[in-house]
VOBA-1610 file (N, C-alpha, C; in pm, whole numbers, padded with zeros to 5 digits, always signed):
BEGIN
Met-00623-01550-00496Met-00487-01551-00547Met-00391-01575-00431Val-00288-01650-00457Val-00184-01677-00359Val-00050-01637-00420Lys+00034-01573-00338Lys+00168-01535-00383Lys+00267-01571-00273Glu+00376-01634-00313Glu+00477-01676-00216Glu+00598-01584-00221Phe+00650-01555-00103Phe+00769-01473-00087Phe+00873-01557-00013Ala+00993-01505+00001Ala+01101-01581+00065Ala+01065-01625+00206Arg+01008-01535+00286Arg+00977-01566+00426Arg+00828-01566+00458His+00744-01531+00361His+00601-01515+00384His+00519-01580+00272Ile+00393-01598+00301Ile+00295-01636+00200Ile+00179-01537+00213Ala+00121-01497+00101Ala+00012-01399+00102Ala-00101-01450+00013Trp-00221-01408+00043Trp-00338-01450-00034Trp-00446-01342-00026Thr-00541-01350-00116Thr-00651-01253-00119Thr-00781-01318-00078Glu-00868-01236-00023Glu-01004-01276+00012Glu-01094-01154-00006Val-01223-01175+00005Val-01321-01068-00006Val-01419-01080+00109Val-01455-00966+00170Val-01558-00964+00274Val-01660-00856+00239Lys-01780-00874+00289Lys-01884-00774+00270Lys-01882-00679+00389Glu-01879-00549+00358Glu-01878-00444+00461Glu-01998-00354+00432Gly-02106-00374+00507Gly-02229-00301+00479Gly-02285-00346+00346Cys-02308-00251+00255Cys-02361-00287+00122Cys-02250-00293+00017Lys-02125-00276+00057Lys-02010-00281-00035Lys-01924-00403-00004Phe-01825-00424-00087Phe-01730-00532-00065Phe-01591-00474-00046Val-01509-00544+00029Val-01372-00504+00058Val-01281-00621+00021Gly-01175-00591-00053Gly-01074-00693-00080Gly-00975-00696+00035Leu-00928-00813+00066Leu-00827-00829+00171Leu-00704-00895+00114Ile-00588-00847+00158Ile-00463-00918+00136Ile-00420-00963+00275Glu-00409-01092+00291Glu-00365-01147+00420Glu-00229-01212+00397Tyr-00141-01198+00496Tyr-00008-01257+00483Tyr+00043-01300+00619Gln+00130-01400+00616Gln+00192-01448+00739Gln+00326-01510+00707Arg+00409-01517+00810Arg+00541-01579+00798Arg+00524-01728+00778Arg+00624-01788+00720Arg+00627-01933+00701Arg+00682-01999+00827Ala+00610-01987+00935Ala+00651-02046+01062Ala+00526-02091+01137Pro+00537-02198+01213Pro+00422-02244+01289Pro+00370-02135+01384Cys+00240-02123+01392Cys+00173-02030+01486Cys+00205-01884+01458Ser+00242-01848+01336Ser+00270-01708+01306Ser+00140-01630+01288Met+00146-01502+01320Met+00030-01415+01315Met-00004-01380+01170Val-00134-01371+01141Val-00181-01329+01010Val-00203-01178+01012His-00149-01109+00913His-00167-00964+00897His-00266-00940+00783Glu-00340-00830+00790Glu-00438-00797+00687Glu-00416-00657+00633Leu-00431-00645+00503Leu-00437-00515+00437Leu-00576-00506+00374Trp-00647-00399+00401Trp-00780-00380+00343Trp-00765-00303+00213Val-00827-00351+00107Val-00828-00285-00023Val-00970-00232-00044Val-00987-00104-00022Val-01120-00043-00030Val-01124+00058-00144Gly-01242+00084-00193Gly-01260+00183-00298Gly-01407+00205-00325Pro-01442+00321-00374Pro-01583+00352-00399Pro-01644+00269-00512His-01560+00212-00599His-01609+00134-00712His-01624-00014-00683Leu-01593-00057-00563Leu-01599-00200-00530Leu-01740-00238-00487Asn-01830-00248-00583Asn-01969-00274-00554Asn-02005-00422-00555Asp-01918-00504-00612Asp-01948-00647-00608Asp-01823-00726-00573Glu-01843-00852-00545Glu-01737-00939-00497Glu-01622-00952-00598Asp-01657-00963-00726Asp-01554-00978-00829Asp-01463-00855-00838Glu-01521-00736-00832Glu-01441-00613-00837Glu-01346-00606-00718Ala-01394-00645-00600Ala-01309-00643-00480Ala-01196-00744-00491Glu-01223-00861-00545Glu-01119-00963-00563Glu-01015-00916-00664Ile-01059-00857-00773Ile-00966-00807-00875Ile-00876-00697-00817Ala-00934-00607-00739Ala-00855-00499-00677Ala-00752-00554-00580Ala-00791-00652-00499Ala-00697-00712-00404Ala-00588-00789-00477Ala-00624-00865-00580Ala-00525-00941-00656Ala-00427-00848-00727Ser-00477-00737-00780Ser-00390-00640-00846Ser-00291-00579-00748Met-00339-00547-00628Met-00249-00491-00527Met-00147-00595-00481Leu-00191-00719-00465Leu-00097-00824-00424Leu+00010-00846-00531Glu-00028-00840-00658Glu+00070-00855-00766Glu+00176-00746-00761Ser+00139-00627-00712Ser+00235-00517-00708Ser+00326-00520-00586Ile+00309-00617-00498Ile+00399-00631-00382Ile+00523-00708-00426Arg+00639-00645-00407Arg+00766-00706-00446Arg+00820-00798-00337Asp+00804-00755-00210Asp+00861-00834-00101Asp+00791-00801+00030Ile+00801-00891+00124Ile+00759-00868+00262Ile+00883-00894+00346Thr+00925-00794+00421Thr+01053-00801+00492Thr+01044-00890+00616Glu+01160-00913+00673Glu+01170-00993+00796Glu+01086-00932+00908Ser+01072-00798+00907Ser+00992-00731+01010Ser+00847-00709+00965Asp+00803-00786+00865Asp+00665-00787+00816Asp+00622-00659+00744Asn+00717-00580+00696Asn+00684-00461+00618Asn+00664-00498+00472Ile+00569-00431+00408Ile+00538-00454+00268Ile+00624-00361+00182Ile+00687-00414+00077Ile+00762-00335-00018Ile+00696-00355-00155Tyr+00646-00244-00212Tyr+00583-00251-00343Tyr+00687-00246-00454Ser+00648-00281-00574Ser+00742-00288-00687Ser+00804-00154-00721Asp+00740-00042-00681Asp+00799+00090-00706Asp+00889+00135-00591Gly+00913+00047-00493Gly+01003+00077-00382Gly+00936+00138-00261Val+00808+00173-00271Val+00736+00231-00158Val+00715+00122-00052Ala+00743+00159+00073Ala+00727+00065+00186Ala+00603+00100+00265Leu+00536+00001+00314Leu+00417+00019+00396Leu+00443-00039+00533
//
């Protein structure tokens, strides 16, 4: 999944961590050579790749904005 914001672009991926899977939300500014940031989406129920992708996509959908200082703002107003 890909989601575009005013100053950033974000996308999801999945990686295998041991015998489990982890969803990733990666995001970066819309500027040449900008750094990629990662959020790990982990959970005890993420036993296969599809579950990890769904969890990461769900979390990405709940992100309202990414600020100029690369902070995440969720739809309920909580900042990360």
